[in-house]
C-alpha positions in Angstrom: -102.0 -9.9 -103.2 -100.6 -7.3 -105.8 -98.8 -7.8 -108.8 -95.5 -6.2 -107.3 -95.7 -8.3 -103.9 -96.1 -11.5 -106.2 -92.9 -10.3 -108.5 -91.0 -9.6 -105.2 -91.9 -12.6 -103.3 -90.8 -14.6 -106.4 -87.6 -12.9 -107.1 -86.6 -12.7 -103.3 -88.5 -14.6 -101.2 -88.1 -18.2 -99.7 -91.3 -19.7 -98.4 -90.7 -21.2 -94.5 -94.2 -22.5 -94.0 -97.8 -22.3 -93.7 -100.3 -22.2 -91.0 -103.7 -23.6 -90.5 -105.5 -20.8 -92.1 -103.6 -21.3 -95.4 -101.4 -18.3 -95.4 -97.9 -18.6 -96.4 -94.8 -17.1 -94.8 -91.5 -16.0 -96.5 -88.2 -14.5 -95.6 -85.3 -13.2 -97.6 -83.4 -15.8 -100.0 -80.1 -13.9 -99.1 -79.0 -13.7 -95.7 -78.2 -10.1 -94.4 -74.8 -9.4 -92.7 -75.8 -7.9 -89.4 -75.3 -4.2 -89.1 -74.7 -2.9 -85.9 -76.9 -0.2 -84.5 -80.0 -1.9 -85.7 -82.6 -0.5 -87.9 -84.0 -1.7 -91.3 -80.6 -3.3 -92.3 -79.9 -5.1 -89.3 -82.0 -8.3 -89.7 -83.9 -10.4 -92.7 -86.9 -9.4 -93.7 -90.1 -11.6 -92.9 -94.0 -11.2 -94.6 -96.8 -13.2 -95.0 -99.2 -13.5 -97.9 -102.6 -14.0 -96.5 -105.1 -16.8 -98.0 -108.0 -15.1 -98.8 -108.7 -11.4 -97.5 -105.9 -9.8 -96.2 -106.7 -9.8 -92.6 -103.7 -9.3 -89.6 -105.6 -10.9 -86.8 -105.6 -14.2 -88.9 -102.0 -14.6 -88.3 -101.7 -17.2 -85.1 -99.7 -16.4 -82.4 -96.6 -18.5 -83.2 -96.3 -17.1 -86.5 -97.0 -13.7 -85.3 -93.8 -14.1 -83.0 -91.8 -15.2 -85.9 -92.7 -12.5 -88.2 -92.0 -9.8 -85.6 -88.4 -11.5 -84.5 -89.5 -12.2 -81.2 -88.8 -16.1 -82.0 -86.1 -17.0 -84.3 -87.2 -20.6 -84.7 -89.9 -21.2 -87.6 -92.9 -23.0 -86.0 -93.5 -26.3 -87.0 -96.8 -27.7 -87.6 -98.2 -29.6 -84.7 -95.6 -28.7 -82.4 -97.7 -25.4 -80.7 -99.8 -26.3 -77.7 -102.8 -24.4 -77.3 -103.7 -23.2 -73.5 -107.5 -23.8 -72.2 -108.1 -20.3 -72.4 -107.2 -19.8 -75.9 -109.9 -19.4 -78.3 -110.4 -20.1 -81.9 -109.8 -17.0 -84.3 -113.0 -15.2 -85.1 -112.7 -13.0 -88.1 -112.8 -9.1 -87.6 -116.6 -8.1 -88.3 -116.1 -4.3 -88.2 -117.9 -3.0 -90.9 -120.1 -5.9 -91.5 -124.0 -6.5 -90.8 -122.6 -8.9 -87.9 -120.3 -6.1 -86.0 -120.7 -5.8 -82.6 -122.7 -3.0 -81.3 -123.5 -2.5 -77.3 -126.7 -2.1 -75.7 -127.9 1.6 -76.6 -126.0 1.8 -79.9 -127.8 4.0 -82.5 -126.4 1.0 -84.7 -128.6 -1.7 -82.8 -131.6 0.5 -83.2 -131.7 1.1 -79.2 -132.0 4.0 -77.2 -129.4 4.8 -74.6 -130.7 4.1 -70.8 -132.2 6.8 -68.7 -129.1 8.2 -66.3 -129.4 8.5 -62.8 -129.5 12.3 -62.9 -126.0 13.0 -62.7 -126.1 14.1 -66.7 -127.0 17.2 -68.3 -127.2 16.7 -71.9 -126.0 20.0 -74.2 -128.6 21.7 -75.8 -127.9 24.1 -78.7 -129.2 27.8 -78.3 
């Protein structure tokens, strides 16, 4: 968190909750009067202060809905039921040594498998 974000949050933020990853969620202390026509001034500002590295994929679905004004009710801890098909969070490993590289990827050290003859590579003159 930058100094500006910390100062803005301290002056204008009201903490509404924390998720299982330790991220803190805030909204404006002062409630805005609804303005017709939508836009920036039509609803309260909501934001998250990440615990550790700022990674947007670390925001659980229930908090994502609240942040984006899909849901107006602040998620309560322990009230969210997980579906059997939902997986636990895995960090974004792009750019790390543990990043996924498909078969044939140069970064994986492999070679592209031979094609069936329908591919004609371009060769510079």
